[in-house]
N, C-alpha and C positions, 0 to 999 in steps of 0.2 A: 504494500500500500504506500502510495506517495504521501508526502507531507500535505499537499493541497487537498487530497481526498480525506485525510484525517480532520483537517480544519473544517471542511464542508460538513462532515458528519457531526462534529462538535457544534457547529453553528445550527444545524438542523435540530439537534437535541436541546439547545438553548432556546430556540424559538418555540419548540413544542412545550418545554417547561414553562416559559413565560406565558404562553396562551392558556395552558392548564391552570396556572396560578390566577390569571385574570378571571377565568370561568369560575373557579372556586370562590374567589372573592365576590363575584356577582351573585352566585347562588347563596352565599352566606348573608349577603346584604338583603336579598329577597326574603330569606327565611326570617331574618331579624325584623324587617319591616312588617311582614305578615303577622308575626307574633305580637309586635307592638300595636298593630291595628286591632287585633282581637282583644287585647287588654284594654284598649281605650273604649271599645264597644261594651265591654263588661262594666266599665265604670259609668258609662252613660245610661245604661238600661235602668238602674234603680230610679233615677229622677223621672224618666219617661214613664216607668211603670206606675208611679203614684198618680200621674196625670191620666193615664189610661184607665185606672180604676175609677176615677171620678167621672170620666167621660163614658165609660162602659155602663155605669148605672143609669145615666141619662139617656143613652142611646139604645139600651137593651130592648125597650119596647118597640122602637122603630126597626131594629134589626129582625125582631121576630116577625113583624109584618112583611119585611123584605124577604125573609126566608120562605114565607108562605107563598108570596107572589113568584119567587124564583123557582119554587117547586112546580108551579103550574106552567111556567114558560121557561125554556132553556135560555140561560143568560149568555149573551155574547161576551167574548173575551174583551175586557176593558183595561185601559191603562190605569185608571184610578177608580176608587170606590166612591159611591155617593156619600158615604159617611164622612169623607174629608170635608165636604161642603157644609155639613151640619155641625161639625165640631166647633166649639168656641175657641177663640184665639187665647193663648195662654196669657196669664197676668204678667209674668216676668218678661221684660223687654227683650232680652237676648233670645229667649225661646220663641217669642213672637216673630222676631226677625228671621230666625231659622225656619219657622213655619212659612213665612212669606216667601223666603228664598226657595224653599222646597216647592211651594205651589207655583211660583214663577217658572221653575224648571219644568214642572209637569205641564204647564201651559205651553211652553216652548216646544216640548215633545209632542204635544197634541197638534200644534200648528204644523210642525214638520211632518207628522204623520198624515194630516189632512192634505197637505200639498202633495206628498208622495202618492197618496191614494187618488187624488184628482189627476195626477200625471199618468198613473197606471190606467185609470179609466179612459183617458183620452187616447192612450196608446192602444188599448183594447178596441176602442171604437175604430181607429184607423186600420187595425189589423182585420177587423170584421169587414170593413169596406173593401180592403184589398183582397180578402178571400172571396167575397162576393163577385168582384170583378174577375178573379181567376176562375171561378166556377162558370161564369158567363162565357169566358173565352174558351174554356174546355168544352162547354156545350156546343158552341159554334163550330169548334174543330170536329166534334163528333158528328154534327149535322152535315158538315162538308164531306166527311169520309163516307157517309152513307149515300 
């Protein structure tokens, strides 16, 4: 083996080692941040749980009537529940701001979904028209062949 070939193999092993270290660091960071997020969710749930118990008592009667109507008709998949609109705004200012931000995000998602559905509807209409024209052309070709 020549000296140049030895240096090339060493360089290759150094590159492989460096890339593997970077990958390991990335995976460790992902694991750490995932663990951190689950801990923060655990700490946030008790404050939300107290509000939910207050809200659940007031909306329990309305949900029972919703369940009865939902049993008679199949419910379409929705992005939000109607209970979001009926729940009162929290008294604490920061919680109210979070709720408003969440509702704004949901509203934006609904607008995006509506625009994409309208675009899909228009595309479907144009495809139907094109298929109708194609069928007419095929019918005229069949009539000419006979």
